[in-house]
N, C-alpha and C positions, 0 to 999 in steps of 0.2 A: 937250554931246551927252549923250547916258545909254542906257545899254546892260545888257541882264541878260545873267549870269550863272549857270550851276546851280555849287553847291559838292559835293564831295565827301568823306566823310571826318570830316564833323561830327557828334557825336553827343549832345552836349548843349548846354546853353544857354551853360557855361563857355566852351564849343569855339566857340559863333558870337560870342559877345565878343571872345575872340581874335583871331577871322578877321575882324572887324569894324576891331577897334585896329590891326592890320598893316596892311590894305588903307588904309586913312587914313594910316598915315605915309608914301603915296607921296605926293611933289608933284602937284599940282595934279588931285587924284580926292580926290571926297566919296563914300562906300560906308556903304548901309544892307543889312545880313544879316540873314535870317529863317533860323529853323533849321524849320519847317513850311511853306511847301515850303524847301528850302536854296538858297537862290538870295543873289545878291549885286546891289543896284541900284546902279548907279555912274556917277556924273554928273562928267565930265572935260571940262577947260579946251580941250586937244587929245590926239588918240586916244594912247594906253596900249598897245600891243602885250600880248596875254594872256602870251606868254613872260615879261615882265617882272612881269605880276601872280603870274605862278605862281614864281615866285622868291623874291620877298617872302614868299609863303605857306609855302615850302620851309623856310625857316628859324622856322615858328613848328609847325611839326609837319608831320604826314602829311597833307596837306589837297590836293586839286587842283580846280584853275578852270577853265571850259572855257565861251566863249560859248554861250546858250543858243539852240538853234534851235526848240523848241519855245515858242510863246505862255504867256506865265502869264496867266492870267485872274487878273483884278483884281476879286472878288466885294465891291463897294462897292455904294450904294445907287443908283446909275445902272445895277447890270450888266442886261443883258437877257437875263433868266431865262424867256424864251419857249419852251424845249424843252420837249418832254413826256414824251423821256425819263429815265429810273433817274439817266443819268449826268449830267446836266447841270441834275439840280435841285437844287443843294448853297445853303446860305446864306452871307452876302455875309459873315459874320462866320466862317467855319470857320479859317481861318488861326491866330486868335486860341485853336483850343484845344488845352489841351494834355492827355492821356491816355494811361495807362497802356494799351498795344499790345495790341490781344484777344488776341494770343498770347502773355501772357504770365504765364499763370495758374501761379502753384507759384514764378514769382520773387518778388525785391524790389524794391520801390524806397523813396523818401525821403514820408515822408507831407506834407513841405512842398514835395514839387517842384522842388526849387534846380534838377538839370538837366533839366526837364521830363521830357521821356518815358524818359529810361534808368531801366533797370531792371539788377538783379545776381544771379546766378545763386545765391549765396550769402548766409546773412544777414550782419551786421557793421553798422558806423556811415555813414552820409552822409558822402563823404569833404567835401562844402562846410558844411553845419550841425553836423555831427557827432551828428544824433538816430541811433536805432536803428532802421534800415532795416525796413519792415513787408511781410509778407509778400503778394500776391496770391491773394486767396482762390480754391481751386478750385473751379469754377464746376458742380461736376456733383456729383450725389447720391450718396455711398456708401452700400453695402447694409450693413446691419447684422449682424455676424456671430456665433453662441452659444457658448459654451464652457463644460466643468462645474469649478465653484470648487474640486473637489478634485484633478481632471485637467486641467489647463491644455495640454495637447496632443491632448483633444478638439475640434475644430471643426468647426460645420457651420452652414450657411446659414439654416436653421429653428428653431425651437424645439422642445423634447422632453427627452430624457432621455439618460442618460449611457450608453453603450455599457456602460461598467466597475463605474459603481458605482448606476448608475441615479434620481443625483439629478437636479433638473431643472436644463438649463442654462440661463444666465444671459447676458445682452447682452453682450458684448466691450465695455470701454471704448471708445470711438475714437482712434485716436491724437490726441495733444494739438495743437489747433491750434497755431500759431507765434505767435499772441499769446499764449495758456496756457504755451509754452515760454519765452517771455519773462520773464512774468511769476513763474513757476517759478524760474526763474533769477538774477531781482533780488532775489525774497524771500530765496531759499536766503545770499546775499550780504549781507541785511539782517539776518538771524539773527546773522551771523558779526561783521558791522558791531558791532550791539549789544553781542553778548559782552564785545565789549572797550573798545568805547567808554563806557561805562557806569563801569567803573571807573575810565577815566583823569578824566571828568568826576566823577567822587564825591572822588578824591585833590587835582584842584585846586580844588573847592569848601570841601574840608576843609583845605586850608591858608590860605585865607582867614579860615578861623574865629580868634578869640582862642586864646591858648595850644592850639596845631597839636596834638592830639593823637597823630599820624604822627608827631610828631617825636621820641615818647618810643621809636618801634620803631625809625627808623633817620632819619637825617640828610636833609635837602633833597637833597642831589645822588644819593643813593643814589634816591631816589623818585624823581627825576628820569629816572632807568635805568630803573624799573620803567612810566613811561609811557612811554618810548621803545619798549621792548620792546612793551607793550600795543599801540600804534601802526602796527606794521610788518606786523599783519595786515589792519589798517583800508586803509593807505595801498597797500601794493603787492598787495592782494589783493583783499577786497572795492570796492574804489575806484578801483584801477588804471586800467580802464578811460577816468575821467575826465582823468588824466596824458595817458593816448595820444591821447585826442579831441584836446587841447589841442594836443601837439606839432603832431600832424595839421593842425589847423588854422592854427599858426602858421607850418610849413614851406610851406603849400600858401598862405598868405595868403586862407583862408576864416574870416576871424574872427567866434566865435560864443558862445555860452555858455557851453561847454567851456574855452573862452579864458579868460575870466574867472574861471572856478573853478578851473582848472589854476594860473594865476599867483597869485591869491589865495591859494589853499591851500599851493599848492607853496612860493612865499616863505616864507609860515610855517613850513611844516616844517625847510625849509634852514636859516632864520634860529633854531631852536631845535637844530640839529645843532651849527651853529655856536658858539652859545653854550654847550653843552654840553662841546665838545674845546676850544674854544678862547676860554674866557671871557675871556682878556685883554685883547682886542680889543675889546671894546664898554666905552663911557664907565660911570661909576656909575649914572647916571638911567636904565639900563637893567636894574640891580641890586638884587635884593630885600635885605630888610634883613639874610639870611643869605650876601653876599657871590655868592650864584647869578645867573645871568643868568637875567631875568624869558621863559620858554617857553611856549611857545605850541601845545604838542600837544594840548591837550586841544581847542585854538580848532579846529585841525586839522583830529583825528578826529569832531567831534561839526559843526562846516562840512559833511565830505565826509558822512555818514551822513545828516544833513536833507535832503542834494542827493541821494542814495539813496532816501529815502524818498518825493522827491517824484517821482522817474524811476519809483520802484516805483507809487505810486498813478496816473501819469500811464498804464503800460500797464495797469492796472485799468481806467480809463476807458478810455480808447482804444479796448478791445477791447469796449467795449459801443458805441461810433460804428458798425461795421460789424455790428450785430445784425440790420438788415434785410435782408442778404442771406442771413444765417444762416437766420433765417427764411422767406424765400424760396426756399432751398434745398430747406427742410426741406417744402415741400410736393409737391415732385416726388417720385413713387413711384420705388421701386428694381427693382420686378420689374413684369412683366404677363404676363398668360393669353392664351398665343398658340395660336390655334385653326386646326389640321393635320388634312386630312381627316375631320375631325368631331370628331377629339379633342381635350384640353386638354393646354396645356404652358408649365408657367412658366419664362420667361427672364429674362433680363436687359433693363432699358428700353437699353442702350445696344447689344443684339442684334437692336432691332426695326427693319425696311425697310422703306421707303413699299408701301403694300400689300398689309403684312402684314393678317389678321384677329384682332383682337384680342376675346377677352370680359373684357367687365366686369361684376364682379358686385356683389351689393347693399353699399354701402358701402365700395368700393375707391373710388380714387384713380383719376380717367382719364390712361395712361400719356402717352401724345402726344397731339399735334392732330389731329383726323380726323373722318370723318364716320359718324354711325349707321346700318347696312346692313341690320339686325334689330333688332326691338325699340324699346321706349322706356321713358322713365326721368324723375325728375324730379332736377336737378342743380344742387348748388348751387354755384355761382360767387363768391360772399362773395370769396374770397380775391384773385380775379383782378380782379371788378370793381367792388366793393363795395357789391353789392345783397342785400341779407341773405334775398329770399325766393327759393325754387327757382327752378329754370326748367326747363317742361314740354318734353320734347325728345321726336322721334317719329324716322322714317326719314328719311334725307336731311339732316336736320341738324345742324350742328357741332358739334362738343366738344372743351373747352380741355383741358391738359394740365396735372394738380395740381387738378384742379377734382373735386369728389366726387359719387359717384355713390348716387343715393337708394335705394327698398326693392327695385328692379327689375334683372334683370339685362339685358341689351345686347349684341350685338356689332356692332364698329366697325371701319371699314378708316383706317389710318394713311396719312396724308398728308405729316404734318411731324412730322420725329423730328431726336433731336438736338440743337444750335444753333438749328435751325429754327423749333422750336416758341416758342410767344409766351410761355410763362413764362422759356425759356431766352434771347430775347431782351430780357424785363426784366428778369432775373438782371442780363446782359449791359449793357442802360443802365445799370441801377444802379449798378455798379460803375465802367463809365466814366466815369458823370457823380459822382460821391462822389469821385474823384481828379482833375476838370478844377480849374482855377481861375478865379477869380470876376475880372472886374477891378480891382474895390477891394482886389483883395489886392497890385496895383503899391504904394496907399500904402505897405504894410508894409513892403512889401519895399524900396521907397529907402530907405526909415529905418532898417532896419534893418541896410542896405550900410555906416552913416557908424556905426551905435551903440556897435558893441565899438571901434574907435579913440578913438572921443569920450568913452564912461567910461575908458577906460586913461590917456585926456591928464587927463579931471577925477581919478582917482585921484592919477597922479603929482603933481598939483597942488594935492593934497590933502594931501599931505604935507610938501610944500614950505613952505606956509602954516601949517600946524600945529607945524611943525619952529623956523618964524622967527618966530610968534607966539601960540603955544599956551603955556597953563600947565606948568608942571615936572612929570612928565618930558613933553615938549615933543614929543621923537623917537618917544617912545612913543603918546603920545597920535597923531601922524603916522601912523607904522606901523598901527596898530589902524584908523584912520579911513580911512586909505588901501584895506588890505584889505576894511573893509566896502563900501566903494563897488564893488569888484570885485565883490563878492560877491552884492550883492541888486539889482543891473541883471541883468534877464532878457528878451533880445530874443527867447528860445524859445516865451515867451507871445505876443508880436509875430506871428510868424510861424507860430504856432496858431490864429491867432484868428481867421481866414475857413475853413481847409479842413475845420477841425472843424466847423463850424456847417455847412456845404458839405455836409459826409458826414450828415451828421442828418438834414439836411433832406430831402436828395433819396432817404434810406431813408423817411420819413416820406413822400413823395409817393407815394410808387412801395407803399405799404401802403394809400393809400387812391387808388388808380388813377391815380393823376396821373405821369407819366414824366415824367422832366425830362432832357432829351439829357447837358447839361453845364451849369457852374455860371454861366458867361454868360448862356444863356438866364434862368436863375433868377433873378440879379439882374436882370436888362431886364425882365421879368415885373412887377416892382413901378415899373417908369418909365412903361409904357403909357397912353395917354391915349385913344385910337380902338381896338376892334376892330368887323374887317371879318368878318361872317358869313357865311355859303354858306345855303341853305335847306335844299334836301331833303338828308337824312342826317345835318345839323346841326340848324336850329331842327324839321325834324320828324322823324320815325321812321325816315324812309329806306326803309321797307316801304311801296311806293305799291300801290293796287290798281286793277283797273280797276273805274269804276262803269256806266260806261253808254258803247256804241259806235253810233253813227250813222251810218247810210249813206244818202244822198238817194235811190238807186235801191231800197231796202230790203232790198238781199240782205245782211246781216248779216256771216253764216258765212262768204261766199265774202271779205269783206273783211276778215275777222276771220284766214282763212288767210295772205291776203298780209300781213298787217303782223305777224303774229306769226312767219311764216318767218324775213320780212326781219330782224328782232328777234333770232334764234336766234342769230345772227354777235355781237349787238351784248353787252357786257356794264356799261351802263347798266342804273340801277337803274328804270328806269319799261320799259325795253325787258323786261327782265325780269318784270315786274307782267304785260305784254300776254302773253311767251308762258306764264307760270301762268294765265293766264285762259282764253287756248286749250284747256289740257289740262285742264282743269274744265270745258270746253265739248267734251272728244272731239275736237277740232278737230286733224286731222292736219298736219303741217308738212310744206314739199313744196322741193324745191329750187328756190336762190336766186343769178344770176349778177348780175356787176359789183357785188357789195358794195361799198359806198361809204360810212364815219361821217363826215359833217361838224361838224367840231368846235364844238359850241357851239349847232348847227341841227338835227341829226335824221340818218336815217340813208336811202339811197338803192340801189333794187337794182331787177334785173327776174323778174319772177314770172312764168311762163304769158305769157312773149314779150312783157308791159306791164312800162312802167317805173313802178314804185311809188317813192315818197315819203312819210316819214312826218316830222314835227317840227315846226318854230316856222312864224311867220309869215314870219322872212329865210329858212327854206329853200324857203315858197311861191315866195318872190321869186327866189330862184336857179335853182329848177326851170321859171320863169316862169309859174307855177299858174294859173288863171283862180277866184278867188275869189267866190261868188255871194255876195249882200248879204246872201239870206234864212240863206245858212250861215253868214254871217259874225256877225248877229247872235244866231245861237245858241250861238256857242261864246264869244261875246262874252260870255252870259246865262251860262252853266257858268264864266267865268274871275271872274265878279263871284261866285260863291259858296266862293270858295279852291280852283275845282279847276285841277288842270295840264292842260291841253288839246292835242293833240297833232293837226295836218291830218293829213288822208290824200289825198293829188293821185294819181291815175292817169291816165298821159300824158298831162302836164300840165294836168290838171282836176281841182280840189279835190272830189272825190266822200263826205266823210265827216267825221268826226272819233270820236276816242277821249277820254274824259274821264277822268282819272285823280287818283285820292283819296290823298292821304298826311297823317296825323294829325299837328299839332304836339306834339311832346313836353309831357308834362306838367311840365316841371320846365325847360323853354325861359321861359317867362314870368317864372317866380319868379327864375331866375337873371339874365333879362336886368333886370329889375326891381333885382336886386341890386347891375349893374354899375351900372348908371347912376346909383343913390345913392351909389355911389363917385366919381362923377364922369365915367367911361368913356362916351365916345361910342359907341353901337351903329349899326353902316350893314350893314343887311342887301344884298349883292350877288347877285343871281340869274339865272340863263339863263332862267327864266320871263317869262311876257308881263307888262303892269304891272295890268292887271285881277288878277291871279291873286297879284302882290307884292304888292298894295296892301292885298288883302283878309288876308292874313295880317302885313300891319306893323301894321295897322290892331288885328287881336287880341291884338298881342302890344304896342303902344302905341309902335312905334316910328317916330320921326319924320323919318329918315332912312332911304331906300333906294333902289337903281336895279334895273331892269328888263331884260330882253334883254342879258344881260352876255356876251359871250364870254369865255373865258381870257385873252384879251389887255384885255380892258376891265377886268377886276378887276386885273390886272397895274398899269396905267396907274390907275388910280387910287391904289393905293397908293404907286406914284412920285409921284402930285399930292402926296399929303396928307403922305407924307416930306419935299416940295421946303417944306410949309407946317411943317415942323416938329415935325410931330408924330410919335412913336411909336406905331408901329401892329401892333397883333397881329392875324393873320386865323386864322381857323377854318375847315377844308373836310373833306372825305373823299373827293373824287374826282379820277381823272387829272388834270381839266381844272384842280383846283384847287393842282396841283405846279406850276406856276410863281410863283404867287402868296404862296403858301407859303412857297419858296426866296425871295422879294424881300420877303417883311416882316419886321420884324426880329425878332416872331416868329411862327412859325410852327405852329399848335395841331392837331392829324390829331385826327380822331374814330378812338378804336382798331377801330370797327365798317368801318373805310373801305378805301382800296387800299391795295398795299405800298407806291407809289410816292408816295404822299401822304404818309405817316406816315414814309418815307425822308428827303423832303424837311421835315418840320418841327423844332422847336425840341421841342414837348411833345407828347407824344401822350395822351390822353382814353381810359385802356382803357374806358370803358365805352360811349365816346361820346357825350356829354351835356354840355350847356351848362354845368351846374351844376358840371362838372368847371375851366370855366375861372375859376368864382370859388373855389373851392378853390386852383388854381395861384397865382391873385393872395393870397389869405390868405397862402398859406403862402411866396411870395416877401417878402411883405410882413415877415412874424414871422422870416425866417432874417435878413433884411437889416439888421431892427431887433437882430438875435441878434449878427449880425457887430460892428454899430456898438456895441453894449454891449461886446464881448470887446474890441476896439481902442481902448473907453475905457477901460475898465482897464488894458488894457496900458499906453497911453500914462500916464496919469494916475500910474499904477502908480510907474514910471521916473521922471515929474517930479517926485514927491512924493518918492519914496525915496532915489535919487540923492542929493538936496543934504541930507534928513534923517543921510545914511549919512556924508556929509562933515562934518555936525557945527555946517551953520547955527543948528541951534535952539541949541548950546552957549551962545553969550554971550547970549542971551536967557530961557531956562529951563535952564540946565544937562543940557539931556536930550543924550546921547551911543547911537548904535545899536551895540551889541554884533557883531561879524564872525557869532556863533550864530546871533543871533535876524536879522540879514542873509538867514542861508542860510535858515534856517526860511521867513522871509516870500517870498524867491525862490525855493522849490519851491513855495509852493503858489498862486504866480501864474500856472502854466502850468495846476495843477490845477484853479483855479478857470475857466479859462477853457474849459475842457473840460466842468467839470460843468456850465458856465453854456451851453452847448453840448446840452447832454444833455436841459435842459430842451425842448427843442421835440420829446424823442419822445411826450410828456404835451399835444402839440398838439392841441387839437382843430379840426379843418377842416370 
């Protein structure tokens, strides 16, 4: 029997692992525990009371288990995603998504997500891997303040002159970001480490010279004291954090890079201390010709300084990976001009409320999403859509926050403010996606888990082999090579290989108008072999216009009034086209009763006591309307011209039709051609009739299409393809596409579409253009190739470096690897991974 239980008290993946391990110690049960959602699925041979499970968990920590009374929905490829509501259109892979919580702005997280969603209030080290915690960016634009260079107490919100001395005010330097603070702290410690390490290194190198000139000043034992004193600031201040991290990793048994560094340098330093104070405990082979023990202060300090250099370079490079979010935040203005009683007042964008009237002056950035209420202008939307040509906007047209006004002024109504604006959603999506985990990361995680213990074992084996079989002084050779093995191994490079590429790739996509919800979508986009696409608003412009209204009784105005009045309650693009056409003909709209939208078929209602139906052939069959052969022939003729035709029935008699044209996007043909070239099968599924669908498919050279598709038909087609082993992407923009978008392996929403469609998708194309799918595919391919390069570098580096450090080349070529060279190579291994990831910033999509 199998039961599902809810677990309370789990905060990270470590908790999840502990709970799962504890439950599996109970005889007769097999447990699998997930963190998101926090549930345990337990299979038991015979019933085990919940109290027994709770008793076991109490020994593991503060966890509570109870039998789940709610049905846990399994989002699998067989999920019946038929609901149209926002709440039921989730991807079947959402449970795998790990991201920093939305409300975590300003808190800290591990860049390798060792503890899943867990965040911290203060800066510090990850308790699992030891890496510096990274601050979640503040996703708000901050206002620039101005101050006097001579009188810093003078601060104001706008440029001008100092009221005290008259000097021009200058922008205040913003507070350093957390990345910059970390970098500056490491840079300061690096300077201190260099000041003391260089003399130690010089002393050690000169000692190797023939007729050491330093011995004329002092004997060797006194120079050893000098090295000890110089090493103290390096070990106990500049690089002490490495030993703290190593200690934490050992007591928590979360072994990592710092475990190896701490053990290696710690052993070398302690060895040197014992050699200074108790030289007689060492055999002669550990001693120099002067009778002193061979000490390793220079190796300790040089290794630690090189590791610190690696951390410094890594901090510098890591700050660049979040550049996309910083650039997006720069798009947001900090102020707006509020219009109150005809007067203008400058306010912060954080004070804007829905319904406020805002004046946008020439050259200003638009503060929030809204609609023009007075005036017109051309607006540069390139930063959002990627389209370089300014877009002409007039009254009632929508405008987007962050876009730049042209040379005219206008007044707009604020409709979406704060986190509701498209720009804010883009920033939040990029922030979440850049910190999510790709499935390929599991490979690196699995290896890293066993990596450190294996390296420690190899280090111990190296020492004993050299001590027994190596040349004299065998113990010295064994000691040095064992430390080199510990130092050169770098699990950090494995951990960084995936998240760095994902972070840069997601940012690059955002800058190109391709918004990726999580890393899993970014990875899977590279695997798709079938693209399902809607027609209206996806292949076509989504801006349909009425071309013809035919009435069999020649009373077109009355018929137009009836169908326009009926469509005023519908949000469908075709309905809006009819309403707009009626307004252009100055036809007034009248009251409609019993309005009903029939999904995938059309609309019905009662107008002037007559039952009116407007829709496709299936709707005519539903209302049992009689369609004459003459009318049917006229409709077919229009459809063969690629027009979308809706039947009009009054009291169960078809009395005419409305012919609507929707131009195919110029880029659709090029995009589909490129996708076909890449071996992706493109299938058009449309609710339109077969004649119109064929006309569009012929123009686009599509061999696969289906017409008259209801939402459930699209859903079932995707399921069918998935059952054949196909990886399916679905592109759509309407509410009726939401179930199919949720079911697809990759749902792609047009940014010009509905909120429900966008929420259901894993990728959103801001511009609403099929060319964005080509960009997303190319981006996915490049990111995955970059990740594989990083993993290869990390794997190859360790596979090659560890044996060389152990001395396998010595019997053949006499080559040994100094621990200091090993430290340098280890430091740059992580940096090389990050630098390789940063190459994605120059990718041309």
